[in-house]
N, C-alpha and C positions, 0 to 999 in steps of 0.2 A: 609639858613645858614648865620651866621654872619661872619664878616670879620676876626675873630680870628681863624677860622678853617683852619688847614693846612693838607697837604698830605705827607705821607711817603711811600716809597716802598722798600721792601726787598725780595731778593731771598734767599731761605734757603732749597733748595731741594724740595721735594713734597709739594705743597701748602696745601694739606689737613692737614698736621701736623703743618703748620705755622699760621693757623687762630686762633685756640682756645687760645694759649698763650697771644694773644693781645686782644681778643674779650671779656675779662672778667673784664675790668677796667673802672671806671668812667672816662669820658673825651674822650673815644674812641667812635667815631660816627659810624664807619663802618669798616669792614675788608672784602675786596673783593678778591677772588682768580682770577688770570689772568695771562697774558703773557706780557712781555716787553723785549726790547733790541734786537729785531730781525729785519729782513729785509722784511718780508712778511706782506702784509696788511691783517687785519682781520684773523689772524691765528686760526685754529681749534686745539683742543687737539691733534688730529692725526698729524697735521703739526708739532706741537711743539715736541711731543713725538718722531717723526721720526728723529729729530735732524737736519732737513734741513732748518728750518725757522730762526734759529739763536736766537730764544727767550729763555728766562729763564721763569720758573714757578715762579711767584711772588705773594705777597700779597700787595695790596694797602690799606693803612690805612688812614682814615680821622680822625683827632683828634683835640681837643681843647688844645693848649699848655699851657693855663692858668690853666688847671686841670691836664693834663698828658703831661709831657715834652718830647721833642724829645730825650733828653739824657736818659730818662726812657725807651723809645722805643728801643734805641740802647742797653741798658743793657739787656732787655728781648731778643732781637734779638740774641746777642752773645751767650746767654745761651740755644739756640735752635739748634745750628749748630756745626759741626766740621769745624772750620775756617782754618784748615790745609789741607783740602782735596780739591784738584783742579779738581777732576774727577767726582764730584757729591756729594751726601750725603747719607751715610749709604748704604742701599741696592739699592738705586736709582742711577744709573750710567748714565753719559752722560752730554753733554753741557747744556741741559735744566734744569738740577738739580744742576748746580754750584751755589755757594753763591756769592751774591753781595748786596751792599747797593747802591740804586739809589737815588741821592740827587736832590732836587728840587730848591735849592738856595745855595748861598755861605755859609750861616750860617749852613745849614745841612751838607755841604761838610766838613767844618772845624770841626764840632762836630763829624762826622763819622771818619775823619782822626785822631782826638785826641783820640777817644775811641779805634780805631784799634791800635794805638801806645801804649796806656796804656795796652791793652791786650797783645801785643807782649812783652812789658817790664815786665809783671807780672811773667813770667816764668811758667805760668800754662801749656803751651804746649811746647814740646821739638822741634817740627817742626815749620817752619815759618808760619805766618798767611798769607794765600793766598786770602782771600776774597777781591774782588775788590770793589772799590768805584768809581762809574760811574755816569755821568749825566743822569737824568731821560729821558727816551724816552717815546713814546706813549704807553699808557696802554690799553690793550684789555681785558675786562672781560672774564673769562672762561665761558664755558657753564653752564647753570643753575644747572645741577646735581652736579657740583663741588662746588657750593656755600654752605657754612655752612655744609660741608660734615660730620663733626664730630657730628652735631645735627641730620641730616637727615638719615644718615646711620651709626648709632652708632656702631653696631657690626662689620661692615666691616672696619670702621675707627680704632677701637680698635685692630682688628686682624692685619691690615696693620702696624699700629704703633708698635705693639708688635714684629712682625717679622723683622722690619726694623733695629733694633739695636739702634735707636735714644734714647730711654728712658734709656738704660744701659749706653750709652755715657754721657748723661746729668747727671745721677746719679754719675758716676765716676768723672766727671770734675766740677760739679756745686753744688752738694748737700752736 
């Protein structure tokens, strides 16, 4: 890797639905499903899903900001979530499905805060934007079967996405 590669991390509910929107652009090196923000070392999916580890389901994105900027990542991120829901995302409920932007440096923090303020000021949502902006903590990759789930288990991915309500929400607010 060269020294221009950066890392971004976003929590947007179920990580299965958060990979594909980022995975299709030039300048995106990788999108890895995983866990962050908790207090348990090396958490498993069961630990996280139980709600006892404190972790969020996240995607860690490595990208070349000279090709695809952090601001572009933020724009895609906001369009995948309900930023007004503090209890999870769509049919996935609980702390591990909350939304958050995890920043890796001051520049990312400022960009995230600016984009959140712009979204709040846009009037697009009637309720307040509750997505948190937090310092990045240790990232733990999820189990292999979760990686690139939309490619490996296309039918299950499509079915889960369809029943979640995510696509209807995106269509209503962003299309």
